[in-house]
ROLUMVO-982436 format. One record per residue (C-alpha): residue number from 1; residue in one letter; x, y, z. Coordinates in steps of 0.25 Angstrom, whole numbers. Each point is the difference from the previous one (the first is absolute). Layout:
+------+------+-------+-------+-------+
! resi ! resn !     x !     y !     z !
+------+------+-------+-------+-------+
!  NUM !    a !     X !     Y !     Z !
...
+------+------+-------+-------+-------+
This chain:
+------+------+-------+-------+-------+
! resi ! resn !     x !     y !     z !
+------+------+-------+-------+-------+
!    1 !    x !    -7 !   121 !   123 !
!    2 !    x !    -7 !   -14 !     3 !
!    3 !    x !    10 !   -11 !     3 !
!    4 !    x !    -1 !   -14 !    -6 !
!    5 !    x !    -1 !   -11 !    10 !
!    6 !    x !    13 !   -10 !    -3 !
!    7 !    x !    -4 !   -13 !    -5 !
!    8 !    x !     1 !   -11 !     9 !
!    9 !    x !    10 !   -12 !    -3 !
!   10 !    x !    -5 !   -14 !    -3 !
!   11 !    x !     0 !    -9 !    10 !
!   12 !    x !    -1 !     3 !    15 !
!   13 !    x !    -7 !   -15 !     1 !
!   14 !    x !    -5 !    -2 !    15 !
!   15 !    x !   -10 !    -9 !     6 !
!   16 !    x !    -8 !     6 !    12 !
!   17 !    x !   -10 !    -6 !    10 !
!   18 !    x !   -13 !     7 !    -2 !
!   19 !    x !    -7 !    -4 !    14 !
!   20 !    x !    12 !     1 !    10 !
!   21 !    x !    10 !    11 !     0 !
!   22 !    x !     7 !    -9 !    13 !
!   23 !    x !    -4 !   -13 !    -3 !
!   24 !    x !     8 !    -5 !    13 !
!   25 !    x !    -7 !     8 !     9 !
!   26 !    x !   -12 !    -1 !    -7 !
!   27 !    x !    -3 !    14 !    -5 !
!   28 !    x !   -10 !     2 !   -10 !
!   29 !    x !    -1 !    10 !   -11 !
!   30 !    x !   -13 !     7 !    -2 !
!   31 !    x !    -4 !   -10 !   -11 !
!   32 !    x !    -9 !    -8 !    10 !
!   33 !    x !   -15 !     0 !     3 !
!   34 !    x !   -10 !    -6 !    11 !
!   35 !    x !    -8 !   -12 !    -5 !
!   36 !    x !   -15 !    -1 !     3 !
!   37 !    x !     4 !   -10 !    13 !
!   38 !    x !    10 !    10 !     4 !
!   39 !    x !    13 !    -5 !    -4 !
!   40 !    x !    12 !     8 !    -6 !
!   41 !    x !     0 !    -3 !   -15 !
!   42 !    x !    11 !     4 !    -9 !
!   43 !    x !    -4 !     7 !   -14 !
!   44 !    x !     5 !    -6 !   -13 !
!   45 !    x !    12 !    -8 !    -3 !
!   46 !    x !    12 !     1 !    11 !
!   47 !    x !    12 !     2 !   -10 !
!   48 !    x !     2 !     9 !   -10 !
!   49 !    x !    12 !     3 !   -10 !
!   50 !    x !     3 !    13 !    -4 !
!   51 !    x !    10 !     4 !   -11 !
!   52 !    x !     3 !    11 !   -10 !
!   53 !    x !    -2 !    -3 !   -14 !
!   54 !    x !    10 !     3 !   -13 !
!   55 !    x !   -10 !    13 !     0 !
!   56 !    x !     3 !     5 !    13 !
!   57 !    x !   -15 !    -4 !     5 !
!   58 !    x !    -2 !    -8 !    13 !
!   59 !    x !    -6 !   -13 !    -2 !
!   60 !    x !    -5 !   -10 !     9 !
!   61 !    x !    -6 !   -15 !     3 !
!   62 !    x !    -6 !    -6 !    11 !
!   63 !    x !     1 !   -13 !     6 !
!   64 !    x !    -6 !    -9 !    11 !
!   65 !    x !    13 !    -8 !     3 !
!   66 !    x !    14 !     6 !     3 !
!   67 !    x !     7 !   -11 !   -10 !
!   68 !    x !    -7 !     5 !   -11 !
!   69 !    x !     3 !    14 !     2 !
!   70 !    x !    13 !    -3 !     1 !
!   71 !    x !     1 !    -9 !   -12 !
!   72 !    x !    -7 !    12 !    -8 !
!   73 !    x !    10 !    11 !     6 !
!   74 !    x !    11 !    -8 !    -5 !
!   75 !    x !    -6 !    -3 !   -13 !
!   76 !    x !    -2 !    16 !    -3 !
!   77 !    x !    14 !     3 !     6 !
!   78 !    x !     7 !   -10 !   -10 !
!   79 !    x !    -9 !     5 !   -12 !
!   80 !    x !     3 !    15 !     3 !
!   81 !    x !    16 !    -3 !     2 !
!   82 !    x !     0 !    -9 !   -13 !
!   83 !    x !    -8 !    10 !    -9 !
!   84 !    x !   -11 !   -10 !    -1 !
!   85 !    x !   -11 !     6 !     8 !
!   86 !    x !   -14 !    -1 !    -4 !
!   87 !    x !   -12 !     6 !     8 !
!   88 !    x !    -6 !   -13 !     6 !
!   89 !    x !   -14 !     8 !     1 !
!   90 !    x !    -1 !    -2 !   -15 !
!   91 !    x !     8 !   -11 !    -3 !
!   92 !    x !   -12 !    -9 !    -4 !
!   93 !    x !    -5 !    10 !   -11 !
!   94 !    x !    -5 !    -6 !   -14 !
!   95 !    x !     5 !     3 !   -13 !
!   96 !    x !   -14 !     4 !    -5 !
!   97 !    x !    -1 !    12 !    11 !
!   98 !    x !    14 !     6 !    -3 !
!   99 !    x !    -3 !    -1 !   -16 !
!  100 !    x !   -13 !     9 !     2 !
!  101 !    x !    10 !    10 !     6 !
!  102 !    x !    10 !    -1 !   -11 !
!  103 !    x !   -10 !     3 !   -11 !
!  104 !    x !    -5 !    13 !     8 !
!  105 !    x !    14 !     3 !     0 !
!  106 !    x !     0 !     1 !   -15 !
!  107 !    x !    -9 !    12 !     0 !
!  108 !    x !    10 !     9 !    -7 !
!  109 !    x !     2 !   -10 !   -11 !
!  110 !    x !    -8 !     2 !   -14 !
!  111 !    x !   -13 !    -7 !     0 !
!  112 !    x !     4 !   -10 !   -11 !
!  113 !    x !    13 !    -4 !     9 !
!  114 !    x !   -10 !    -2 !    12 !
!  115 !    x !   -10 !    -8 !    -7 !
!  116 !    x !    12 !    -8 !    -7 !
!  117 !    x !     5 !    -3 !    15 !
!  118 !    x !   -13 !    -3 !     6 !
!  119 !    x !    -4 !   -10 !   -11 !
!  120 !    x !    13 !    -8 !     0 !
!  121 !    x !     0 !     0 !    16 !
!  122 !    x !   -14 !    -6 !    -1 !
!  123 !    x !     3 !    -9 !   -11 !
!  124 !    x !    14 !    -5 !     3 !
!  125 !    x !     4 !     4 !    14 !
!  126 !    x !   -11 !    -2 !     9 !
!  127 !    x !    -5 !   -14 !    -3 !
!  128 !    x !    13 !    -5 !     5 !
!  129 !    x !     4 !     9 !    12 !
!  130 !    x !   -13 !     8 !     4 !
!  131 !    x !    -4 !    -8 !    12 !
!  132 !    x !    14 !    -3 !     4 !
!  133 !    x !     7 !     6 !    12 !
!  134 !    x !    10 !     9 !    -4 !
!  135 !    x !    11 !    -6 !     9 !
!  136 !    x !    -2 !   -14 !    -5 !
!  137 !    x !     2 !     4 !   -15 !
!  138 !    x !    15 !    -5 !    -4 !
!  139 !    x !     9 !     2 !   -10 !
!  140 !    x !     0 !   -14 !    -7 !
!  141 !    x !   -16 !     1 !    -1 !
!  142 !    x !     3 !    13 !    -8 !
!  143 !    x !     9 !    -6 !    -8 !
!  144 !    x !   -10 !   -12 !    -3 !
!  145 !    x !   -10 !    10 !    -3 !
!  146 !    x !     8 !     7 !   -10 !
!  147 !    x !     3 !   -13 !    -8 !
!  148 !    x !   -15 !    -4 !     1 !
!  149 !    x !    -3 !    14 !    -6 !
!  150 !    x !    10 !    -3 !   -11 !
!  151 !    x !    -4 !   -13 !    -2 !
!  152 !    x !   -14 !     4 !    -3 !
!  153 !    x !     2 !     6 !   -12 !
!  154 !    x !     1 !    15 !     5 !
!  155 !    x !     9 !     9 !    -6 !
!  156 !    x !    13 !     5 !     7 !
!  157 !    x !    -5 !    15 !     1 !
!  158 !    x !   -13 !    -6 !     7 !
!  159 !    x !     7 !    -8 !     9 !
!  160 !    x !     9 !    12 !     4 !
!  161 !    x !   -12 !     8 !     2 !
!  162 !    x !    -6 !   -10 !    10 !
!  163 !    x !    13 !    -1 !     7 !
!  164 !    x !    -1 !    15 !     1 !
!  165 !    x !   -12 !     0 !     6 !
!  166 !    x !     4 !   -11 !    11 !
!  167 !    x !    13 !     8 !     2 !
!  168 !    x !    -7 !    12 !     2 !
!  169 !    x !   -10 !    -6 !    12 !
!  170 !    x !    11 !    -7 !     7 !
!  171 !    x !     9 !    13 !    -1 !
!  172 !    x !   -11 !     7 !     7 !
!  173 !    x !    -1 !   -10 !    11 !
!  174 !    x !    15 !    -1 !     3 !
!  175 !    x !     2 !     5 !    15 !
!  176 !    x !   -13 !     1 !     4 !
!  177 !    x !    -4 !   -14 !    -4 !
!  178 !    x !    10 !    -8 !    -4 !
!  179 !    x !    15 !     2 !     2 !
!  180 !    x !     6 !    -3 !   -14 !
!  181 !    x !    -5 !     0 !   -14 !
!  182 !    x !    -1 !   -14 !    -4 !
!  183 !    x !     0 !     4 !   -15 !
!  184 !    x !    14 !     5 !     1 !
!  185 !    x !     9 !    -8 !   -10 !
!  186 !    x !   -11 !    -6 !    -8 !
!  187 !    x !     5 !    -1 !   -14 !
!  188 !    x !   -10 !     3 !   -11 !
!  189 !    x !    -2 !    -4 !   -14 !
!  190 !    x !     8 !     8 !   -10 !
!  191 !    x !    -8 !    10 !    -9 !
!  192 !    x !     1 !    -1 !   -15 !
!  193 !    x !     8 !    10 !    -7 !
!  194 !    x !   -10 !    11 !    -3 !
!  195 !    x !    -3 !     1 !   -15 !
!  196 !    x !    -6 !    15 !    -3 !
!  197 !    x !    -5 !     3 !   -12 !
!  198 !    x !     5 !    13 !    -7 !
!  199 !    x !    -7 !     5 !   -13 !
!  200 !    x !     8 !     8 !    -9 !
!  201 !    x !    -7 !    14 !    -5 !
!  202 !    x !    -4 !    -7 !   -13 !
!  203 !    x !    -6 !   -12 !     8 !
!  204 !    x !    -8 !    11 !     8 !
!  205 !    x !    -4 !     6 !   -13 !
!  206 !    x !    -4 !   -13 !    -6 !
!  207 !    x !    -9 !    -3 !    13 !
!  208 !    x !    -7 !    13 !    -1 !
!  209 !    x !    -4 !    -1 !   -14 !
!  210 !    x !    -7 !   -13 !     4 !
!  211 !    x !   -10 !     7 !     9 !
!  212 !    x !   -11 !    11 !     0 !
!  213 !    x !     5 !    14 !     3 !
!  214 !    x !    -4 !     0 !    15 !
!  215 !    x !     7 !   -12 !     4 !
!  216 !    x !    12 !     2 !   -10 !
!  217 !    x !     2 !    13 !     9 !
!  218 !    x !     0 !    -8 !    12 !
!  219 !    x !    11 !    -8 !    -5 !
!  220 !    x !     8 !    11 !    -4 !
!  221 !    x !    -2 !     7 !    13 !
!  222 !    x !     4 !   -13 !     7 !
!  223 !    x !    12 !    -2 !    -9 !
!  224 !    x !     5 !    15 !     1 !
!  225 !    x !    -3 !     4 !    15 !
!  226 !    x !     4 !   -13 !     7 !
!  227 !    x !   -12 !     1 !     9 !
!  228 !    x !    -4 !   -13 !     7 !
!  229 !    x !   -14 !    -4 !    -4 !
!  230 !    x !    -8 !     3 !    12 !
!  231 !    x !     6 !    14 !     0 !
!  232 !    x !    -4 !     2 !   -15 !
!  233 !    x !   -14 !    -4 !     4 !
!  234 !    x !    -1 !     9 !    11 !
!  235 !    x !     3 !    13 !    -7 !
!  236 !    x !   -10 !    11 !    -1 !
!  237 !    x !    -1 !     9 !   -11 !
!  238 !    x !     6 !    11 !    10 !
!  239 !    x !    13 !    -9 !     3 !
!  240 !    x !     3 !     2 !   -15 !
!  241 !    x !     6 !    14 !    -5 !
!  242 !    x !     3 !    -2 !   -14 !
!  243 !    x !     2 !    15 !    -1 !
!  244 !    x !    14 !    -2 !    11 !
!  245 !    x !     1 !   -14 !    -5 !
!  246 !    x !    -1 !    -8 !    13 !
!  247 !    x !    -8 !   -10 !     7 !
!  248 !    x !    -2 !     1 !    15 !
!  249 !    x !    -1 !   -14 !     5 !
!  250 !    x !    -7 !     1 !    14 !
!  251 !    x !    -8 !   -12 !     2 !
!  252 !    x !    -2 !   -16 !    -6 !
!  253 !    x !   -12 !    -8 !    -3 !
!  254 !    x !    -1 !   -14 !     4 !
!  255 !    x !   -10 !    -9 !    -5 !
!  256 !    x !    -2 !    -6 !    14 !
!  257 !    x !     1 !    13 !     9 !
!  258 !    x !    -4 !    10 !   -10 !
!  259 !    x !     9 !    14 !     0 !
!  260 !    x !    10 !     2 !    10 !
!  261 !    x !    15 !     5 !     1 !
!  262 !    x !    10 !    -4 !    -9 !
!  263 !    x !     9 !   -12 !     3 !
!  264 !    x !    11 !     9 !     7 !
!  265 !    x !   -11 !     8 !     7 !
!  266 !    x !     6 !    13 !    -7 !
!  267 !    x !    -4 !    10 !   -11 !
!  268 !    x !     9 !     3 !   -11 !
!  269 !    x !     0 !     7 !   -14 !
!  270 !    x !     3 !    -7 !   -13 !
!  271 !    x !     3 !     7 !   -14 !
!  272 !    x !    -9 !    -2 !   -13 !
!  273 !    x !     7 !    -1 !   -13 !
!  274 !    x !    -3 !    11 !    -9 !
!  275 !    x !    -5 !    -9 !   -10 !
!  276 !    x !   -11 !    -5 !     8 !
!  277 !    x !    -6 !    13 !     6 !
!  278 !    x !    -8 !     5 !   -10 !
!  279 !    x !    -6 !   -14 !    -2 !
!  280 !    x !    -3 !    -1 !    15 !
!  281 !    x !    -5 !    15 !     1 !
!  282 !    x !   -11 !    -4 !   -11 !
!  283 !    x !    -3 !   -12 !     9 !
!  284 !    x !    -3 !     7 !    11 !
!  285 !    x !    -5 !    12 !    -5 !
!  286 !    x !   -14 !     6 !     5 !
!  287 !    x !     0 !   -10 !    13 !
!  288 !    x !    -1 !     4 !    14 !
!  289 !    x !    13 !     1 !     7 !
!  290 !    x !    -5 !   -11 !     9 !
!  291 !    x !    -3 !   -10 !    -9 !
!  292 !    x !     8 !   -12 !    -3 !
!  293 !    x !    10 !     3 !   -10 !
!  294 !    x !     0 !   -15 !    -7 !
!  295 !    x !   -12 !    -9 !     2 !
!  296 !    x !    -5 !   -13 !    -5 !
!  297 !    x !   -10 !     0 !   -11 !
!  298 !    x !   -12 !     1 !     9 !
!  299 !    x !     6 !    12 !     8 !
!  300 !    x !     4 !    -8 !    11 !
!  301 !    x !    14 !    -1 !     6 !
!  302 !    x !    11 !    -8 !    -8 !
!  303 !    x !     2 !   -14 !     6 !
!  304 !    x !    13 !    -5 !    -3 !
!  305 !    x !    -4 !   -15 !    -3 !
!  306 !    x !   -12 !     4 !    -9 !
!  307 !    x !     9 !     9 !    -8 !
!  308 !    x !    12 !    -9 !    -1 !
!  309 !    x !   -10 !   -13 !    -6 !
!  310 !    x !   -10 !     9 !    -8 !
!  311 !    x !     9 !    11 !    -6 !
!  312 !    x !    15 !    -2 !     2 !
!  313 !    x !     2 !   -15 !    -2 !
!  314 !    x !    -9 !    -1 !   -13 !
!  315 !    x !     7 !    12 !    -5 !
!  316 !    x !    14 !    -5 !     2 !
!  317 !    x !    -3 !   -14 !    -6 !
!  318 !    x !    -4 !     8 !   -12 !
!  319 !    x !    12 !     9 !     0 !
!  320 !    x !     9 !   -14 !     3 !
!  321 !    x !     5 !     6 !    13 !
!  322 !    x !    -5 !   -11 !     9 !
!  323 !    x !     0 !    -3 !    12 !
!  324 !    x !    -2 !    15 !     5 !
!  325 !    x !    -4 !     5 !    12 !
!  326 !    x !    -5 !    14 !     6 !
!  327 !    x !    12 !     0 !     9 !
!  328 !    x !    10 !    -3 !   -12 !
!  329 !    x !    -4 !    14 !    -6 !
!  330 !    x !     7 !     6 !    14 !
!  331 !    x !    11 !    -9 !    -4 !
!  332 !    x !     1 !     6 !   -14 !
!  333 !    x !     0 !    15 !     6 !
!  334 !    x !    13 !    -4 !     9 !
!  335 !    x !     6 !    -6 !   -13 !
!  336 !    x !    -4 !    10 !    -9 !
!  337 !    x !     6 !    11 !    10 !
!  338 !    x !    12 !    -7 !     1 !
!  339 !    x !     2 !     0 !   -14 !
!  340 !    x !    -2 !    14 !    -2 !
!  341 !    x !    11 !     3 !    11 !
!  342 !    x !    -9 !     4 !    11 !
!  343 !    x !     7 !    -1 !    13 !
!  344 !    x !    -3 !   -11 !     9 !
!  345 !    x !    -4 !    10 !    12 !
!  346 !    x !   -10 !     7 !   -10 !
!  347 !    x !    -7 !   -14 !    -4 !
!  348 !    x !     0 !    -4 !    16 !
!  349 !    x !    -8 !    13 !     3 !
!  350 !    x !    -9 !    -1 !   -11 !
!  351 !    x !    -4 !   -15 !     2 !
!  352 !    x !    -2 !     3 !    15 !
!  353 !    x !    11 !    -9 !     5 !
!  354 !    x !     5 !     4 !    13 !
!  355 !    x !    15 !    -3 !    -3 !
!  356 !    x !     7 !     3 !   -13 !
!  357 !    x !     9 !   -13 !     5 !
!  358 !    x !   -13 !    -8 !    -1 !
!  359 !    x !    -2 !     5 !   -15 !
!  360 !    x !    15 !    -3 !    -3 !
!  361 !    x !    -1 !   -14 !     6 !
!  362 !    x !   -15 !    -3 !    -6 !
!  363 !    x !     5 !     5 !   -13 !
!  364 !    x !    15 !    -4 !     0 !
!  365 !    x !     2 !    -3 !   -15 !
!  366 !    x !    -6 !    13 !    -5 !
!  367 !    x !     8 !    11 !     7 !
!  368 !    x !    14 !    -7 !    -2 !
!  369 !    x !     3 !    12 !    -9 !
!  370 !    x !     0 !     9 !    13 !
!  371 !    x !     9 !    -9 !     6 !
!  372 !    x !     9 !     0 !   -12 !
!  373 !    x !    -1 !    16 !     1 !
!  374 !    x !     3 !     2 !    14 !
!  375 !    x !    13 !    -9 !    -3 !
!  376 !    x !     3 !     8 !   -12 !
!  377 !    x !    -1 !    13 !     8 !
!  378 !    x !     9 !    -5 !    10 !
!  379 !    x !    10 !    -5 !   -11 !
!  380 !    x !     0 !    15 !    -5 !
!  381 !    x !     3 !     5 !    14 !
!  382 !    x !    12 !    -8 !     1 !
!  383 !    x !     6 !     4 !   -14 !
!  384 !    x !     0 !    14 !     5 !
!  385 !    x !     9 !    -2 !    13 !
!  386 !    x !    10 !    -9 !    -8 !
+------+------+-------+-------+-------+
């Protein structure tokens, strides 16, 4: 069985003479050569500082003068002991260089998320910090930057997204390029309380009556399955099983990156209400299994912005339900499910949330009955032992 070599302890900082093994007696090392005129000539710089970094790897820097080597050794020793060590080989790295690496690290995120981060980084972060050395960026500068973004008229949500990009780059640089993250402790503008729009069953029906049959079916499917619009637009005929009454959500469609994984990167199965199964079956009838289930009028993929502007908004205005967005239909699903008594764990799974706790927090006002019911159950148990 192979044994793992123990990791070396950080430190062991030392200064070595590379030209003499015994300078007092002028005993030379092998780092000498003979010049054209026959004189012995040392190779490279004479003094070298060696140490073991925080990852157990040996590092070194060379100097011409002993005083410079001693200063370097003292500095590295102090940094390692105080927890403020940063690799001097990479101390001059620019924000721009690490930013590219941070964007590459987002490969496991949904295409729309990567596109959003890239756009915000290029528009709001790189102009201020792109050409700066990471070690020169200070907390006070970041505070001023946040204030300037807020003062320019950007929403609190956009300022926060820009800050997330900045912090992501700085966090990636900590340890190798900078000692600490200067963005820690910076206060951000408060987000306005979200005002989700929830339609009632009657309002969903009223909205559908303002649309042609195909678009009415889209509204009903979105409102009663809770799919994200990108997931809905990516469905194929094979994903929709009206006989069994389920939809297999396997991918999503982004206007910027086309088809890709869902937001969570996972597939899920969502139930279809019985009242919609026959209508959906007729809509899909006779089509190839790999065909897109719901398309734009010309047969291409549904694009959220176009559908919202040309279809949903006019219908909502005619029905007296403005303003209304495609995502409000997803919120409507959460609301109608809660009203129907569906447990929050089930709603969370159907909506593709990674944690029921997130669903509870996101729609805190919708599932208060669940909280009350749980308290009532505890009360009942207590009564049994009194």
